[in-house]
N, C-alpha and C positions, 0 to 999 in steps of 0.2 A: 957346292952347288946350292943355289937358293931354294928354298922350299916353295911349292907351287900349290896350286888349288887342289890337285888330285887327292881324292880321299884317301889315297895309300900312304900318304905322309901324316895323316892325323893321328894323333896319339891319345886323344880322350874325348870323351862325350861333349865336353865344353868346346872343344875346338870344332866340332861338328856343328854344334849350334851357332858359333860364331861366323863359321863359313856360310851356313844358312841364311843367318841374318844380313850378313854383309852383301850377298848376293841380291836379296831382296832389296835391301837399302840401296844397292847400286844401280837396280832398275828404276827408281822412281826419284831418285835425288837429281836435283838439278845441275851437277857437277860434270855431267859427261865422262864418266869413269870407263876407261878402256878396260873391258872384261878380261881380255887375255893377258893384262899387265898384273894382274893381283897375284900377291904372293903372302902367303901365311908366314909369320915370324915369331920367334920366341923372345923372352925377357933377355937383357933389358931393352930390345927392340920394341916398337909398338906392334899390336897385333896384326896389322895389316899395312902392306905397302903396294900400292898403286900409281898409275899414271892418270892424270886428268888431262883430258884434249885442251891443247892450247894454253896449259898452265904447267905441264910438267909433273914429277913425283911429288906424291903426298902420303903420308902415312896416317893411320888411325889406331887409336887405342879404344878397344872396345870393353862394355861393362854391361852386364844384364839388372836390371832393376829389378829386385827379387828379395822377398821376405824368406830366409832360411827356413822357417817352421812352414811356411805356405809350399815352399818347394818340394820338401818331404812330402807332404800330403798329394801335391800334384804328380810329383815322380811315382808314387804307388799307384796312380791310376793308368800308367803308360800301358801295362799288360793287358788291363781291361780294356782300353781303347782299341789296341791291335785286335783282341777278340771280336770286338763290334764290328771293326772294318772288315775282317774276312766272313763274318757270317752274313754281313751286308751284301756280298758277293751274290747271296743267292735270293736277294729281293731288289732286283734291278728298277723295279719303280721307286723304290726309297732313295736308290744312288741317283735315279735321275731327277726326282722332283725335290730332292734336299741337296743339290749339288753346290747350291749357294747358302748352306745352312749351318748354323750350329746347333745341335739338340743338347740342351741342358738337362742332365738327368740326377736327379737328388733322391739318393735311397736312404732310407731310415737307418738311423744309428743301429750299431750291433748287427746288421744284416752280414752275414757271412760272404766270404769271397765266392764260395761254390754257389749260394743262391743269387748272387749279382749275376753270375756268368749263366745260369740257368734261366735268367729273366730276359736274356738277349734277344731270344728269338721272339718271346711275347711283346718285348717292345717294338721290335721292328715289325710285327703284325699290326700293332696299332698305328705306328708311323705310315704303314703302307695304306692304310684307309683315308689318309687325309688329302684335302684337296691340294693339288701342286704348289699353288700360292699360299697356302696356310701358313700363318706366323701368329705366335702367342702359346699360351698354356694349353695343354691337352687335358680333356676329363678322362682320368684313368676309370675304367669301368669297375664298380663296385662290385664285392662279394667275388673277386677274383684273385687267384694267388697274386697277381701283379699288385694288387691294391693294398697288399701287406707288406710289399717289398719297397716300391717306389713312393716316396711322398709327393714330388712335383715332376712334371716332363714338360719340357717347353721348347719350342722352336724358335728361333730368330734368324733372320735373313741378313746377308751382307759378308757372310765368309768367303773364303776362296777355298778350292779344291775339296769341298765338303762331299757327304755331310761330315763334320766334325763333331764327335761325339765326347761332350765335357762334363767332368764331375766337380768342376771346381768352383762353380756359380755361388755355391752357397758356404764356401770356404772363407773365412775370415782372414785378411791379411793386412800387415801393417805398412805403410808406405816408407820404404827405405831410400828414396831417390837422393835427398841430400846427404844421405850418410855415404852413399856409393860415389856421388860425385865428389864429395870433400875428400874420401880417400885416395881417388885417382888424381887430384889436384896435388896432393902433397908426395907424388912419386916423380922421378926423373926418368926420362926415356933417350935412349941411343939412336938418333938419326939425322941423316943427313938431309931429309925432306922436311918441309913443315909438317906439323904432326896437329891432327884434329881428333877430338874424342866423340865418340858415338856411343851414347847411353841407350839401351833399348829393352823394350818389353817383349818377352817371348813366352814365358811360362806363366808369368802372373799379369794379368790384365791390370792397366793403370786405372788409380783412382780418378775421380772428378780432377779437372784441371785447376779448379779453384781450391782444391785441396793440396796441391803440391808446386803448381807453377811459380806462384809470386814468390815463393820462399827460394827455389833454385835460382830464379832470374836475379834476384838480390845477391844472393851468394855468387855466382857466376861473374856478374858485373863487376864485384868488389874485388875478385880474386883472378881473374883471367889473364892479366898481365903478368902476374908474377907467377904462372904455372907455365908448363911447356906446351900448352895449346893455344893454337890462334883462333879455334872455333870450336864450338860445342852444339851438337844435335843430340835431340831425343826422338827415338823412332818407335812407333807402335806396330811391330811385326802382325798383330792380329788383323789389322785393317790396311797394312802396308801403307803407312802414312807417316810423314814427319810431324811431330806434334809441336817442335819447337827448335829454333836454331838462334845462336847467338855468336856475333863475331866482333 
């Protein structure tokens, strides 16, 4: 029996990420993917098999563009993010006014995990005092315990399903997009359907396009015909937007 999109068949956190991203991509891409047709598959098959209206079956190989060192830092913040979301339930004004926002929180170095957790409620109290349209850096009250824990606090609009609490804004990360695309281009896939490649940003935000786009355009243009792919997509899950497509 073919694997389906039901979470019961997913065996790893990476598969959950791939499912989440592909659902999001399918909602906004111009291909008219039939949602009920999507199936999760394992190597040597491409990651996803689906049906495109008026075109037929299409397979997708997926790859997250991610610096491994950056990933370790981001993954370490998942538990803290869950705690923020849980405490935020007691702050309905914050939930409403920041429903389209990302809150960037930069803790001072060497601040313990317990102090980070104990700062959650004071941070939310500061956020609750903001105007519902506020965007930008927040002045942290001096001579308070919070001023010795949080270096900067910033609100940015444009997120989906906010508030999204982010601790990665000031983490340095290396652009690995070309390495990841090159690695996928060297592999072979088993599929009776045409294969497309979806590279995506999920845990790591993209660098500015001028820092990576020209390089991967040149590589893809020179190697697409010798690969198993007929088309390449680069998708930003942070803003639910295709950044690039080449066929």
